[in-house]
PyMOL Python script that loads the backbone (N, CA, C, O; Angstrom):
from pymol import cmd

cmd.read_pdbstr("""\
ATOM      1  N   MET A   1    -101.301  12.144 235.182  1.00  0.00           N
ATOM      2  CA  MET A   1    -102.190  11.022 235.500  1.00  0.00           C
ATOM      3  C   MET A   1    -102.031   9.861 234.502  1.00  0.00           C
ATOM      4  O   MET A   1    -102.152   8.694 234.874  1.00  0.00           O
ATOM      5  N   LYS A   2    -101.759  10.197 233.233  1.00  0.00           N
ATOM      6  CA  LYS A   2    -101.582   9.112 232.256  1.00  0.00           C
ATOM      7  C   LYS A   2    -100.344   8.273 232.547  1.00  0.00           C
ATOM      8  O   LYS A   2    -100.344   7.064 232.315  1.00  0.00           O
ATOM      9  N   ALA A   3     -99.241   8.937 233.077  1.00  0.00           N
ATOM     10  CA  ALA A   3     -98.053   8.154 233.443  1.00  0.00           C
ATOM     11  C   ALA A   3     -98.265   7.294 234.679  1.00  0.00           C
ATOM     12  O   ALA A   3     -97.691   6.211 234.786  1.00  0.00           O
ATOM     13  N   THR A   4     -99.076   7.763 235.605  1.00  0.00           N
ATOM     14  CA  THR A   4     -99.424   6.898 236.739  1.00  0.00           C
ATOM     15  C   THR A   4    -100.294   5.724 236.341  1.00  0.00           C
ATOM     16  O   THR A   4    -100.159   4.626 236.882  1.00  0.00           O
ATOM     17  N   SER A   5    -101.214   5.966 235.365  1.00  0.00           N
ATOM     18  CA  SER A   5    -102.105   4.828 234.964  1.00  0.00           C
ATOM     19  C   SER A   5    -101.220   3.818 234.149  1.00  0.00           C
ATOM     20  O   SER A   5    -101.414   2.607 234.263  1.00  0.00           O
ATOM     21  N   ILE A   6    -100.342   4.277 233.407  1.00  0.00           N
ATOM     22  CA  ILE A   6     -99.486   3.250 232.669  1.00  0.00           C
ATOM     23  C   ILE A   6     -98.636   2.504 233.659  1.00  0.00           C
ATOM     24  O   ILE A   6     -98.487   1.294 233.492  1.00  0.00           O
ATOM     25  N   PHE A   7     -98.093   3.082 234.624  1.00  0.00           N
ATOM     26  CA  PHE A   7     -97.251   2.458 235.735  1.00  0.00           C
ATOM     27  C   PHE A   7     -98.062   1.451 236.277  1.00  0.00           C
ATOM     28  O   PHE A   7     -97.681   0.282 236.334  1.00  0.00           O
ATOM     29  N   LEU A   8     -99.369   1.906 236.756  1.00  0.00           N
ATOM     30  CA  LEU A   8    -100.315   0.906 237.506  1.00  0.00           C
ATOM     31  C   LEU A   8    -100.606  -0.265 236.553  1.00  0.00           C
ATOM     32  O   LEU A   8    -100.597  -1.403 237.021  1.00  0.00           O
ATOM     33  N   LEU A   9    -100.864  -0.065 235.244  1.00  0.00           N
ATOM     34  CA  LEU A   9    -101.048  -1.068 234.394  1.00  0.00           C
ATOM     35  C   LEU A   9     -99.848  -2.106 234.251  1.00  0.00           C
ATOM     36  O   LEU A   9    -100.070  -3.316 234.225  1.00  0.00           O
ATOM     37  N   ILE A  10     -98.728  -1.640 234.171  1.00  0.00           N
ATOM     38  CA  ILE A  10     -97.598  -2.494 234.028  1.00  0.00           C
ATOM     39  C   ILE A  10     -97.337  -3.300 235.293  1.00  0.00           C
ATOM     40  O   ILE A  10     -96.976  -4.474 235.215  1.00  0.00           O
ATOM     41  N   ILE A  11     -97.516  -2.676 236.466  1.00  0.00           N
ATOM     42  CA  ILE A  11     -97.305  -3.378 237.719  1.00  0.00           C
ATOM     43  C   ILE A  11     -98.391  -4.356 237.903  1.00  0.00           C
ATOM     44  O   ILE A  11     -98.113  -5.454 238.385  1.00  0.00           O
ATOM     45  N   GLY A  12     -99.645  -4.059 237.555  1.00  0.00           N
ATOM     46  CA  GLY A  12    -100.750  -4.966 237.787  1.00  0.00           C
ATOM     47  C   GLY A  12    -100.550  -6.215 236.908  1.00  0.00           C
ATOM     48  O   GLY A  12    -100.772  -7.333 237.373  1.00  0.00           O
ATOM     49  N   VAL A  13    -100.126  -6.030 235.622  1.00  0.00           N
ATOM     50  CA  VAL A  13    -100.034  -7.093 234.803  1.00  0.00           C
ATOM     51  C   VAL A  13     -98.824  -8.007 235.220  1.00  0.00           C
ATOM     52  O   VAL A  13     -98.865  -9.233 235.121  1.00  0.00           O
ATOM     53  N   ALA A  14     -97.784  -7.329 235.679  1.00  0.00           N
ATOM     54  CA  ALA A  14     -96.537  -8.123 236.166  1.00  0.00           C
ATOM     55  C   ALA A  14     -96.878  -8.890 237.415  1.00  0.00           C
ATOM     56  O   ALA A  14     -96.449 -10.034 237.565  1.00  0.00           O
ATOM     57  N   ILE A  15     -97.690  -8.258 238.384  1.00  0.00           N
ATOM     58  CA  ILE A  15     -97.990  -9.049 239.564  1.00  0.00           C
ATOM     59  C   ILE A  15     -98.997 -10.238 239.129  1.00  0.00           C
ATOM     60  O   ILE A  15     -98.896 -11.336 239.677  1.00  0.00           O
ATOM     61  N   THR A  16     -99.873 -10.022 238.231  1.00  0.00           N
ATOM     62  CA  THR A  16    -100.790 -11.089 237.723  1.00  0.00           C
ATOM     63  C   THR A  16    -100.033 -12.201 237.124  1.00  0.00           C
ATOM     64  O   THR A  16    -100.246 -13.354 237.499  1.00  0.00           O
ATOM     65  N   ILE A  17     -99.141 -11.921 236.197  1.00  0.00           N
ATOM     66  CA  ILE A  17     -98.318 -12.980 235.486  1.00  0.00           C
ATOM     67  C   ILE A  17     -97.439 -13.683 236.584  1.00  0.00           C
ATOM     68  O   ILE A  17     -97.417 -14.913 236.630  1.00  0.00           O
ATOM     69  N   PHE A  18     -96.768 -12.979 237.403  1.00  0.00           N
ATOM     70  CA  PHE A  18     -95.930 -13.566 238.400  1.00  0.00           C
ATOM     71  C   PHE A  18     -96.710 -14.449 239.335  1.00  0.00           C
ATOM     72  O   PHE A  18     -96.213 -15.503 239.731  1.00  0.00           O
ATOM     73  N   CYS A  19     -97.931 -14.056 239.709  1.00  0.00           N
ATOM     74  CA  CYS A  19     -98.705 -14.927 240.657  1.00  0.00           C
ATOM     75  C   CYS A  19     -99.188 -16.219 239.952  1.00  0.00           C
ATOM     76  O   CYS A  19     -99.222 -17.292 240.554  1.00  0.00           O
ATOM     77  N   THR A  20     -99.565 -16.082 238.644  1.00  0.00           N
ATOM     78  CA  THR A  20    -100.153 -17.228 238.019  1.00  0.00           C
ATOM     79  C   THR A  20     -99.015 -18.244 237.720  1.00  0.00           C
ATOM     80  O   THR A  20     -99.260 -19.449 237.658  1.00  0.00           O
ATOM     81  N   THR A  21     -97.818 -17.761 237.544  1.00  0.00           N
ATOM     82  CA  THR A  21     -96.678 -18.712 237.191  1.00  0.00           C
ATOM     83  C   THR A  21     -95.982 -19.297 238.513  1.00  0.00           C
ATOM     84  O   THR A  21     -95.597 -20.466 238.534  1.00  0.00           O
ATOM     85  N   TYR A  22     -95.840 -18.485 239.564  1.00  0.00           N
ATOM     86  CA  TYR A  22     -95.205 -18.875 240.773  1.00  0.00           C
ATOM     87  C   TYR A  22     -96.031 -19.656 241.674  1.00  0.00           C
ATOM     88  O   TYR A  22     -95.603 -20.714 242.136  1.00  0.00           O
ATOM     89  N   PHE A  23     -97.284 -19.172 241.983  1.00  0.00           N
ATOM     90  CA  PHE A  23     -98.116 -19.796 242.940  1.00  0.00           C
ATOM     91  C   PHE A  23     -98.936 -20.805 242.245  1.00  0.00           C
ATOM     92  O   PHE A  23     -99.702 -20.458 241.347  1.00  0.00           O
ATOM     93  N   LYS A  24     -98.814 -22.058 242.618  1.00  0.00           N
ATOM     94  CA  LYS A  24     -99.582 -23.135 242.026  1.00  0.00           C
ATOM     95  C   LYS A  24    -100.722 -23.573 242.957  1.00  0.00           C
ATOM     96  O   LYS A  24    -100.540 -23.573 244.175  1.00  0.00           O
ATOM     97  N   PRO A  25    -101.899 -23.949 242.413  1.00  0.00           N
ATOM     98  CA  PRO A  25    -102.976 -24.334 243.263  1.00  0.00           C
ATOM     99  C   PRO A  25    -102.755 -25.569 244.051  1.00  0.00           C
ATOM    100  O   PRO A  25    -102.214 -26.493 243.443  1.00  0.00           O
ATOM    101  N   ALA A  26    -103.064 -25.749 245.252  1.00  0.00           N
ATOM    102  CA  ALA A  26    -102.886 -26.875 246.033  1.00  0.00           C
ATOM    103  C   ALA A  26    -104.098 -27.732 245.942  1.00  0.00           C
ATOM    104  O   ALA A  26    -105.185 -27.227 245.661  1.00  0.00           O
ATOM    105  N   LEU A  27    -103.955 -29.092 246.183  1.00  0.00           N
ATOM    106  CA  LEU A  27    -105.024 -29.911 246.281  1.00  0.00           C
ATOM    107  C   LEU A  27    -105.924 -29.661 247.411  1.00  0.00           C
ATOM    108  O   LEU A  27    -105.464 -29.299 248.494  1.00  0.00           O
ATOM    109  N   ASP A  28    -107.189 -29.833 247.223  1.00  0.00           N
ATOM    110  CA  ASP A  28    -108.133 -29.587 248.282  1.00  0.00           C
ATOM    111  C   ASP A  28    -107.919 -30.715 249.332  1.00  0.00           C
ATOM    112  O   ASP A  28    -107.714 -31.868 248.954  1.00  0.00           O
ATOM    113  N   VAL A  29    -107.965 -30.399 250.594  1.00  0.00           N
ATOM    114  CA  VAL A  29    -107.656 -31.429 251.591  1.00  0.00           C
ATOM    115  C   VAL A  29    -108.707 -32.465 251.696  1.00  0.00           C
ATOM    116  O   VAL A  29    -108.430 -33.605 252.068  1.00  0.00           O
ATOM    117  N   VAL A  30    -109.978 -32.076 251.358  1.00  0.00           N
ATOM    118  CA  VAL A  30    -111.166 -32.968 251.384  1.00  0.00           C
ATOM    119  C   VAL A  30    -111.062 -33.934 250.335  1.00  0.00           C
ATOM    120  O   VAL A  30    -111.468 -35.071 250.578  1.00  0.00           O
ATOM    121  N   ASP A  31    -110.534 -33.644 249.088  1.00  0.00           N
ATOM    122  CA  ASP A  31    -110.391 -34.481 248.024  1.00  0.00           C
ATOM    123  C   ASP A  31    -109.120 -35.310 248.002  1.00  0.00           C
ATOM    124  O   ASP A  31    -108.920 -36.099 247.078  1.00  0.00           O
ATOM    125  N   SER A  32    -108.276 -35.155 248.973  1.00  0.00           N
ATOM    126  CA  SER A  32    -106.994 -35.776 248.937  1.00  0.00           C
ATOM    127  C   SER A  32    -106.881 -37.287 249.303  1.00  0.00           C
ATOM    128  O   SER A  32    -105.928 -37.988 248.962  1.00  0.00           O
ATOM    129  N   GLU A  33    -107.909 -37.702 250.003  1.00  0.00           N
ATOM    130  CA  GLU A  33    -108.035 -39.110 250.365  1.00  0.00           C
ATOM    131  C   GLU A  33    -106.800 -39.584 251.109  1.00  0.00           C
ATOM    132  O   GLU A  33    -106.701 -39.333 252.310  1.00  0.00           O
ATOM    133  N   THR A  34    -105.841 -40.263 250.459  1.00  0.00           N
ATOM    134  CA  THR A  34    -104.652 -40.791 251.111  1.00  0.00           C
ATOM    135  C   THR A  34    -103.504 -39.745 251.217  1.00  0.00           C
ATOM    136  O   THR A  34    -102.454 -40.082 251.764  1.00  0.00           O
ATOM    137  N   MET A  35    -103.645 -38.603 250.763  1.00  0.00           N
ATOM    138  CA  MET A  35    -102.506 -37.610 250.781  1.00  0.00           C
ATOM    139  C   MET A  35    -102.229 -37.263 252.132  1.00  0.00           C
ATOM    140  O   MET A  35    -103.193 -37.071 252.872  1.00  0.00           O
ATOM    141  N   THR A  36    -101.069 -37.151 252.579  1.00  0.00           N
ATOM    142  CA  THR A  36    -100.730 -36.504 253.853  1.00  0.00           C
ATOM    143  C   THR A  36    -100.244 -35.185 253.725  1.00  0.00           C
ATOM    144  O   THR A  36     -99.669 -34.861 252.686  1.00  0.00           O
ATOM    145  N   ILE A  37    -100.403 -34.381 254.653  1.00  0.00           N
ATOM    146  CA  ILE A  37     -99.984 -32.979 254.655  1.00  0.00           C
ATOM    147  C   ILE A  37     -98.657 -32.890 255.376  1.00  0.00           C
ATOM    148  O   ILE A  37     -98.523 -33.254 256.545  1.00  0.00           O
ATOM    149  N   GLY A  38     -97.653 -32.377 254.611  1.00  0.00           N
ATOM    150  CA  GLY A  38     -96.342 -32.213 255.120  1.00  0.00           C
ATOM    151  C   GLY A  38     -95.940 -30.719 255.122  1.00  0.00           C
ATOM    152  O   GLY A  38     -96.580 -29.897 254.465  1.00  0.00           O
ATOM    153  N   GLY A  39     -94.840 -30.376 255.892  1.00  0.00           N
ATOM    154  CA  GLY A  39     -94.428 -29.042 255.939  1.00  0.00           C
ATOM    155  C   GLY A  39     -93.917 -28.398 254.663  1.00  0.00           C
ATOM    156  O   GLY A  39     -94.390 -27.358 254.204  1.00  0.00           O
ATOM    157  N   SER A  40     -92.926 -29.082 254.124  1.00  0.00           N
ATOM    158  CA  SER A  40     -92.241 -28.444 252.943  1.00  0.00           C
ATOM    159  C   SER A  40     -92.744 -28.977 251.675  1.00  0.00           C
ATOM    160  O   SER A  40     -92.408 -28.445 250.617  1.00  0.00           O
ATOM    161  N   SER A  41     -93.575 -30.055 251.709  1.00  0.00           N
ATOM    162  CA  SER A  41     -94.045 -30.628 250.562  1.00  0.00           C
ATOM    163  C   SER A  41     -95.376 -30.083 250.036  1.00  0.00           C
ATOM    164  O   SER A  41     -95.863 -30.476 248.976  1.00  0.00           O
ATOM    165  N   VAL A  42     -95.937 -29.170 250.815  1.00  0.00           N
ATOM    166  CA  VAL A  42     -97.198 -28.624 250.520  1.00  0.00           C
ATOM    167  C   VAL A  42     -96.962 -27.474 249.438  1.00  0.00           C
ATOM    168  O   VAL A  42     -96.037 -26.669 249.550  1.00  0.00           O
ATOM    169  N   ALA A  43     -97.868 -27.462 248.388  1.00  0.00           N
ATOM    170  CA  ALA A  43     -97.684 -26.561 247.281  1.00  0.00           C
ATOM    171  C   ALA A  43     -98.026 -25.128 247.813  1.00  0.00           C
ATOM    172  O   ALA A  43     -98.852 -24.965 248.711  1.00  0.00           O
ATOM    173  N   LYS A  44     -97.357 -24.110 247.221  1.00  0.00           N
ATOM    174  CA  LYS A  44     -97.640 -22.782 247.638  1.00  0.00           C
ATOM    175  C   LYS A  44     -98.908 -22.242 247.013  1.00  0.00           C
ATOM    176  O   LYS A  44     -99.085 -22.287 245.796  1.00  0.00           O
ATOM    177  N   THR A  45     -99.787 -21.731 247.857  1.00  0.00           N
ATOM    178  CA  THR A  45    -100.982 -21.138 247.261  1.00  0.00           C
ATOM    179  C   THR A  45    -101.146 -19.696 247.869  1.00  0.00           C
ATOM    180  O   THR A  45    -100.728 -19.404 248.990  1.00  0.00           O
ATOM    181  N   SER A  46    -101.745 -18.887 247.092  1.00  0.00           N
ATOM    182  CA  SER A  46    -102.095 -17.565 247.568  1.00  0.00           C
ATOM    183  C   SER A  46    -103.044 -16.935 246.566  1.00  0.00           C
ATOM    184  O   SER A  46    -102.782 -16.885 245.365  1.00  0.00           O
ATOM    185  N   GLU A  47    -104.088 -16.487 247.072  1.00  0.00           N
ATOM    186  CA  GLU A  47    -105.129 -15.878 246.232  1.00  0.00           C
ATOM    187  C   GLU A  47    -105.108 -14.266 246.253  1.00  0.00           C
ATOM    188  O   GLU A  47    -105.541 -13.586 245.322  1.00  0.00           O
ATOM    189  N   TRP A  48    -104.588 -13.779 247.352  1.00  0.00           N
ATOM    190  CA  TRP A  48    -104.532 -12.343 247.674  1.00  0.00           C
ATOM    191  C   TRP A  48    -103.549 -11.618 246.565  1.00  0.00           C
ATOM    192  O   TRP A  48    -103.969 -10.625 245.971  1.00  0.00           O
ATOM    193  N   PRO A  49    -102.414 -12.066 246.339  1.00  0.00           N
ATOM    194  CA  PRO A  49    -101.555 -11.383 245.364  1.00  0.00           C
ATOM    195  C   PRO A  49    -102.154 -11.403 243.966  1.00  0.00           C
ATOM    196  O   PRO A  49    -101.968 -10.445 243.216  1.00  0.00           O
ATOM    197  N   LEU A  50    -102.807 -12.374 243.621  1.00  0.00           N
ATOM    198  CA  LEU A  50    -103.457 -12.433 242.236  1.00  0.00           C
ATOM    199  C   LEU A  50    -104.541 -11.525 242.217  1.00  0.00           C
ATOM    200  O   LEU A  50    -104.755 -10.837 241.219  1.00  0.00           O
ATOM    201  N   PHE A  51    -105.320 -11.455 243.341  1.00  0.00           N
ATOM    202  CA  PHE A  51    -106.432 -10.435 243.383  1.00  0.00           C
ATOM    203  C   PHE A  51    -105.992  -9.024 243.345  1.00  0.00           C
ATOM    204  O   PHE A  51    -106.631  -8.168 242.734  1.00  0.00           O
ATOM    205  N   ILE A  52    -104.811  -8.758 244.050  1.00  0.00           N
ATOM    206  CA  ILE A  52    -104.237  -7.395 244.095  1.00  0.00           C
ATOM    207  C   ILE A  52    -103.730  -6.979 242.649  1.00  0.00           C
ATOM    208  O   ILE A  52    -103.870  -5.831 242.228  1.00  0.00           O
ATOM    209  N   GLY A  53    -103.140  -7.982 241.932  1.00  0.00           N
ATOM    210  CA  GLY A  53    -102.697  -7.745 240.520  1.00  0.00           C
ATOM    211  C   GLY A  53    -103.779  -7.397 239.642  1.00  0.00           C
ATOM    212  O   GLY A  53    -103.663  -6.453 238.860  1.00  0.00           O
ATOM    213  N   ILE A  54    -104.893  -8.136 239.718  1.00  0.00           N
ATOM    214  CA  ILE A  54    -106.046  -7.818 238.888  1.00  0.00           C
ATOM    215  C   ILE A  54    -106.668  -6.539 239.178  1.00  0.00           C
ATOM    216  O   ILE A  54    -107.075  -5.819 238.267  1.00  0.00           O
ATOM    217  N   LEU A  55    -106.770  -6.190 240.523  1.00  0.00           N
ATOM    218  CA  LEU A  55    -107.323  -4.971 240.942  1.00  0.00           C
ATOM    219  C   LEU A  55    -106.463  -3.816 240.482  1.00  0.00           C
ATOM    220  O   LEU A  55    -106.969  -2.788 240.033  1.00  0.00           O
ATOM    221  N   THR A  56    -105.186  -3.990 240.595  1.00  0.00           N
ATOM    222  CA  THR A  56    -104.266  -2.858 240.272  1.00  0.00           C
ATOM    223  C   THR A  56    -104.367  -2.719 238.675  1.00  0.00           C
ATOM    224  O   THR A  56    -104.307  -1.590 238.188  1.00  0.00           O
ATOM    225  N   THR A  57    -104.503  -3.712 237.949  1.00  0.00           N
ATOM    226  CA  THR A  57    -104.660  -3.559 236.479  1.00  0.00           C
ATOM    227  C   THR A  57    -105.966  -2.851 236.177  1.00  0.00           C
ATOM    228  O   THR A  57    -106.011  -1.960 235.329  1.00  0.00           O
ATOM    229  N   PHE A  58    -107.021  -3.238 236.860  1.00  0.00           N
ATOM    230  CA  PHE A  58    -108.351  -2.517 236.596  1.00  0.00           C
ATOM    231  C   PHE A  58    -108.291  -1.006 236.998  1.00  0.00           C
ATOM    232  O   PHE A  58    -108.805  -0.149 236.278  1.00  0.00           O
ATOM    233  N   VAL A  59    -107.680  -0.717 238.111  1.00  0.00           N
ATOM    234  CA  VAL A  59    -107.530   0.686 238.551  1.00  0.00           C
ATOM    235  C   VAL A  59    -106.715   1.440 237.498  1.00  0.00           C
ATOM    236  O   VAL A  59    -107.119   2.537 237.113  1.00  0.00           O
ATOM    237  N   GLY A  60    -105.592   0.911 237.013  1.00  0.00           N
ATOM    238  CA  GLY A  60    -104.800   1.530 236.073  1.00  0.00           C
ATOM    239  C   GLY A  60    -105.554   1.813 234.749  1.00  0.00           C
ATOM    240  O   GLY A  60    -105.441   2.876 234.140  1.00  0.00           O
ATOM    241  N   LEU A  61    -106.295   0.825 234.370  1.00  0.00           N
ATOM    242  CA  LEU A  61    -107.213   0.938 233.151  1.00  0.00           C
ATOM    243  C   LEU A  61    -108.173   2.085 233.324  1.00  0.00           C
ATOM    244  O   LEU A  61    -108.321   2.935 232.446  1.00  0.00           O
ATOM    245  N   CYS A  62    -108.824   2.097 234.469  1.00  0.00           N
ATOM    246  CA  CYS A  62    -109.760   3.200 234.701  1.00  0.00           C
ATOM    247  C   CYS A  62    -109.148   4.562 234.760  1.00  0.00           C
ATOM    248  O   CYS A  62    -109.748   5.519 234.271  1.00  0.00           O
ATOM    249  N   PHE A  63    -107.947   4.698 235.354  1.00  0.00           N
ATOM    250  CA  PHE A  63    -107.254   5.959 235.323  1.00  0.00           C
ATOM    251  C   PHE A  63    -106.839   6.383 233.912  1.00  0.00           C
ATOM    252  O   PHE A  63    -106.900   7.560 233.556  1.00  0.00           O
ATOM    253  N   PHE A  64    -106.425   5.414 233.136  1.00  0.00           N
ATOM    254  CA  PHE A  64    -106.088   5.613 231.688  1.00  0.00           C
ATOM    255  C   PHE A  64    -107.226   6.154 230.872  1.00  0.00           C
ATOM    256  O   PHE A  64    -107.089   7.084 230.076  1.00  0.00           O
ATOM    257  N   ILE A  65    -108.397   5.508 231.114  1.00  0.00           N
ATOM    258  CA  ILE A  65    -109.572   5.968 230.362  1.00  0.00           C
ATOM    259  C   ILE A  65    -110.062   7.379 230.753  1.00  0.00           C
ATOM    260  O   ILE A  65    -110.449   8.182 229.904  1.00  0.00           O
ATOM    261  N   VAL A  66    -110.027   7.656 232.132  1.00  0.00           N
ATOM    262  CA  VAL A  66    -110.304   8.930 232.631  1.00  0.00           C
ATOM    263  C   VAL A  66    -109.375  10.047 232.072  1.00  0.00           C
ATOM    264  O   VAL A  66    -109.792  11.130 231.660  1.00  0.00           O
ATOM    265  N   ALA A  67    -107.998   9.643 232.104  1.00  0.00           N
ATOM    266  CA  ALA A  67    -107.009  10.628 231.611  1.00  0.00           C
ATOM    267  C   ALA A  67    -107.207  10.915 230.130  1.00  0.00           C
ATOM    268  O   ALA A  67    -107.062  12.060 229.700  1.00  0.00           O
ATOM    269  N   SER A  68    -107.545   9.865 229.320  1.00  0.00           N
ATOM    270  CA  SER A  68    -107.689   9.926 227.984  1.00  0.00           C
ATOM    271  C   SER A  68    -108.976  10.767 227.556  1.00  0.00           C
ATOM    272  O   SER A  68    -108.953  11.470 226.546  1.00  0.00           O
ATOM    273  N   THR A  69    -110.075  10.660 228.358  1.00  0.00           N
ATOM    274  CA  THR A  69    -111.289  11.379 227.965  1.00  0.00           C
ATOM    275  C   THR A  69    -111.096  12.785 228.554  1.00  0.00           C
ATOM    276  O   THR A  69    -111.736  13.693 228.024  1.00  0.00           O
ATOM    277  N   ARG A  70    -110.379  13.038 229.471  1.00  0.00           N
ATOM    278  CA  ARG A  70    -110.095  14.422 229.917  1.00  0.00           C
ATOM    279  C   ARG A  70    -109.281  15.246 228.912  1.00  0.00           C
ATOM    280  O   ARG A  70    -109.565  16.431 228.741  1.00  0.00           O
ATOM    281  N   THR A  71    -108.296  14.669 228.252  1.00  0.00           N
ATOM    282  CA  THR A  71    -107.494  15.371 227.261  1.00  0.00           C
ATOM    283  C   THR A  71    -108.267  15.568 226.022  1.00  0.00           C
ATOM    284  O   THR A  71    -108.100  16.562 225.315  1.00  0.00           O
ATOM    285  N   ALA A  72    -109.158  14.582 225.737  1.00  0.00           N
ATOM    286  CA  ALA A  72    -109.927  14.740 224.440  1.00  0.00           C
ATOM    287  C   ALA A  72    -111.002  15.856 224.588  1.00  0.00           C
ATOM    288  O   ALA A  72    -111.455  16.360 223.560  1.00  0.00           O
ATOM    289  N   ARG A  73    -111.426  16.261 225.789  1.00  0.00           N
ATOM    290  CA  ARG A  73    -112.464  17.286 225.937  1.00  0.00           C
ATOM    291  C   ARG A  73    -111.925  18.635 225.763  1.00  0.00           C
ATOM    292  O   ARG A  73    -112.658  19.567 225.430  1.00  0.00           O
ATOM    293  N   LYS A  74    -110.606  18.781 225.986  1.00  0.00           N
ATOM    294  CA  LYS A  74    -110.023  20.114 225.919  1.00  0.00           C
ATOM    295  C   LYS A  74    -109.945  20.676 224.538  1.00  0.00           C
ATOM    296  O   LYS A  74    -109.471  21.797 224.354  1.00  0.00           O
TER     297      LYS A  74
END
""", "prot")
cmd.dss("prot")
cmd.show_as("cartoon", "prot")
cmd.util.cbc("prot")
cmd.orient("prot")
């Protein structure tokens, strides 16, 4: 279980870092005033991969804590 938790932590941190560097926030359409919306010129945005990365990191951390406390009790 410790190996799985470490794997989840690494994957979660990698997803989070990748999403924060690759996906840039787009301007809000309401605040854009004279900005026109184009097909290829729109910035890439996605909140789900970032959420999945944070969630995976949290689950890996929880698994690691549980695995550490179980081995300490023996």
